[in-house]
C-alpha positions as CSV (number, residue, x, y, z in Angstrom):
1,M,84.3,95.0,104.5
2,L,87.0,92.4,104.2
3,Q,85.6,90.0,106.8
4,A,82.1,89.9,105.0
5,D,83.8,88.8,101.8
6,Y,86.5,86.6,103.2
7,E,85.2,83.5,101.6
8,K,85.0,85.1,98.2
9,F,88.8,86.0,98.6
10,K,89.7,82.5,99.8
11,S,87.7,81.0,96.7
12,R,90.1,83.0,94.5
13,E,93.1,81.5,96.4
14,A,93.6,85.0,97.7
15,E,94.7,85.6,101.3
16,I,94.0,89.0,103.2
17,L,96.8,90.4,105.5
18,V,96.3,93.5,107.2
19,V,99.3,95.5,108.4
20,G,98.6,98.2,111.1
21,Q,100.6,100.5,113.3
22,H,99.4,98.7,116.5
23,T,101.4,96.5,119.0
24,P,101.1,92.8,119.1
25,D,98.8,92.9,122.2
26,E,96.5,95.5,120.6
27,F,96.3,93.4,117.4
28,A,95.6,90.2,119.3
29,R,92.7,92.1,121.4
30,M,91.1,93.5,118.1
31,W,91.3,90.3,116.3
32,K,89.7,88.4,119.2
33,K,87.1,91.0,119.8
34,K,86.0,91.0,116.0
35,S,86.5,87.3,115.5
36,L,88.5,88.1,112.3
37,N,89.5,85.4,110.0
38,Y,92.3,87.0,108.0
39,I,95.8,87.7,109.2
40,G,96.8,90.8,111.2
41,L,100.5,91.8,111.1
42,P,101.5,94.4,113.8
43,D,103.8,97.0,112.4
44,D,104.3,99.4,115.4
45,D,107.8,100.2,114.5
46,G,106.8,101.0,110.8
47,L,109.2,98.5,109.2
48,V,106.8,97.0,106.8
49,A,105.1,100.3,106.0
50,G,108.5,101.7,105.1
51,L,109.2,98.8,102.8
52,Y,106.0,99.5,100.8
53,Q,106.3,103.2,101.1
54,Q,103.2,103.6,102.9
55,K,102.6,107.4,103.5
56,V,102.3,108.9,107.0
57,H,100.1,112.0,107.5
58,L,100.8,113.7,110.9
59,I,97.7,115.9,110.5
60,R,95.6,112.8,110.1
61,L,97.4,111.1,113.0
62,G,99.0,108.1,111.2
63,R,99.3,106.1,108.2
64,M,97.3,106.3,105.2
65,P,95.7,103.2,103.9
66,A,97.6,101.3,101.1
67,L,96.5,98.0,99.3
68,F,98.6,95.5,97.5
69,V,97.7,92.5,95.4
70,I,100.8,90.3,95.6
71,G,101.1,87.3,93.2
72,K,102.1,83.9,94.2
73,D,105.7,84.7,92.9
74,G,106.0,87.5,95.6
75,K,105.9,90.4,93.2
76,V,103.5,93.1,93.7
77,Q,100.9,93.2,90.9
78,Y,98.6,96.0,91.9
79,S,99.1,98.9,94.3
80,Y,96.8,101.5,95.6
81,Y,97.6,104.4,98.0
82,S,94.6,106.1,99.5
83,R,94.3,109.7,100.5
84,S,91.8,108.9,103.1
85,M,89.8,105.9,104.7
86,S,87.0,106.7,102.4
87,D,88.8,106.1,99.0
88,I,89.8,102.6,99.6
89,P,88.9,100.2,96.7
90,K,85.6,98.2,97.1
91,N,86.0,94.4,97.3
92,E,84.3,94.0,94.0
93,E,87.1,96.0,92.5
94,L,89.7,93.8,94.0
95,F,87.8,90.5,92.8
96,K,88.2,91.9,89.3
97,I,91.8,92.7,89.7
98,I,92.5,89.4,91.2
99,D,90.5,87.3,88.6
100,D,92.3,89.3,85.7
101,R,95.7,88.4,87.1
102,S,94.8,84.6,87.5
């Protein structure tokens, strides 16, 4: 879970940004309710999802998870497009990717 390892990401000078298909009000409620430390970006119009070619599956009722490691230079250094919520890379895998690119 991202929140549980937030300090480990920060210690690597990494920031977490979650882009979701929710409205700004829905995001604000969710972040307040869960006391999340990382950034949430509402993308209810799908503009950001389109820029990163995030897949939408109507049968699964929405966007499929996608994960990117973006360098300080703004370039995508790693991308992963999930087929379901269950195949998202574990945080330990992300730490290795971040560490290898530092």
